[in-house]
C-alpha positions in Angstrom: 9.3 -6.4 -1.1 7.9 -9.8 -1.2 4.8 -10.0 -3.3 3.3 -12.7 -1.2 -0.3 -12.3 -0.2 0.7 -14.5 2.8 2.7 -11.6 4.2 -0.3 -9.4 3.7 -2.3 -12.0 5.5 0.1 -12.0 8.4 0.1 -8.2 8.5 -3.7 -8.0 8.4 -4.4 -10.9 10.8 -7.0 -12.5 8.5 -8.2 -15.5 10.4 -11.7 -16.0 9.2 -11.0 -18.7 6.7 -12.3 -16.6 3.8 -9.0 -15.0 2.9 -8.7 -14.6 -0.9 -5.0 -14.5 -2.0 -5.8 -13.5 -5.5 -7.7 -10.4 -4.3 -5.0 -9.7 -1.8 -2.4 -9.8 -4.5 -4.5 -7.4 -6.7 -4.8 -5.0 -3.8 -1.0 -5.2 -3.1 -0.2 -4.6 -6.8 -2.6 -1.6 -6.8 -0.9 -0.2 -3.7 2.4 -0.3 -5.4 0.9 1.4 -8.5 -0.6 4.0 -6.2 2.8 4.8 -4.6 4.4 4.9 -8.1 1.7 7.4 -9.1 2.6 9.5 -6.0 6.2 9.5 -7.3 7.4 7.0 -4.7 9.4 4.1 -6.2 10.3 1.0 -4.3 13.8 1.7 -3.0 16.6 -0.6 -4.2 17.5 -2.9 -1.3 14.0 -2.6 0.2 12.4 -0.3 2.8 10.3 -1.2 5.8 8.5 2.1 5.4 7.7 1.4 1.7 6.4 -2.1 2.6 4.3 -0.6 5.4 2.7 1.9 3.1 1.9 -0.9 0.6 0.4 -3.2 3.3 -1.6 -0.3 4.8 -3.2 0.5 1.5 -3.6 -3.1 0.4 -5.3 -4.1 3.6 -7.5 -1.1 3.5 -8.6 -1.8 0.0 -9.0 -5.5 0.7 -11.1 -5.0 3.8 -13.3 -2.3 2.2 -13.4 -3.6 -1.4 -17.2 -3.6 -1.5 -17.5 -0.2 0.3 -15.2 2.3 -1.3 -14.3 3.0 -4.9 -11.1 1.3 -6.1 -8.3 3.7 -6.0 -9.6 5.9 -3.2 -8.0 6.3 0.2 -10.0 7.7 3.1 -9.8 8.6 6.7 -6.9 7.7 9.0 -5.3 5.5 6.4 -4.9 8.5 4.0 -3.1 10.5 6.7 -0.8 7.7 7.6 0.0 6.8 4.0 0.4 10.5 3.1 3.0 10.9 5.8 4.9 7.9 4.6 4.8 9.1 1.0 6.2 12.5 2.1 9.0 10.7 4.0 9.9 8.5 1.1 9.8 11.2 -1.5 12.3 14.1 -1.6 9.4 16.6 -0.9 9.5 18.2 -4.3 6.2 19.5 -5.7 7.3 18.9 -9.3 6.8 15.1 -9.0 10.4 14.2 -9.0 10.3 12.3 -5.7 11.4 8.8 -5.5 13.4 8.4 -2.3 
């Protein structure tokens, strides 16, 4: 996965001129950590589904950084990301997923 906030910017369609790449990178890094904490590792060779989960989380946290507590995922975003996490993991409850 490219760690470029520019790709996140393209994904999120930030056109207001106030895009903050450092904050976007922090959100993207946090999204990767969130997935690691959910026992989902970045697949060798890349994965569009993994990238989508990262960008969904990062954009959510970037857009709502003054509204929600860092590290929380709420509403529709949680359901979408949870579905991706399940697909990328092997479905074990012992935390041995990693797809």
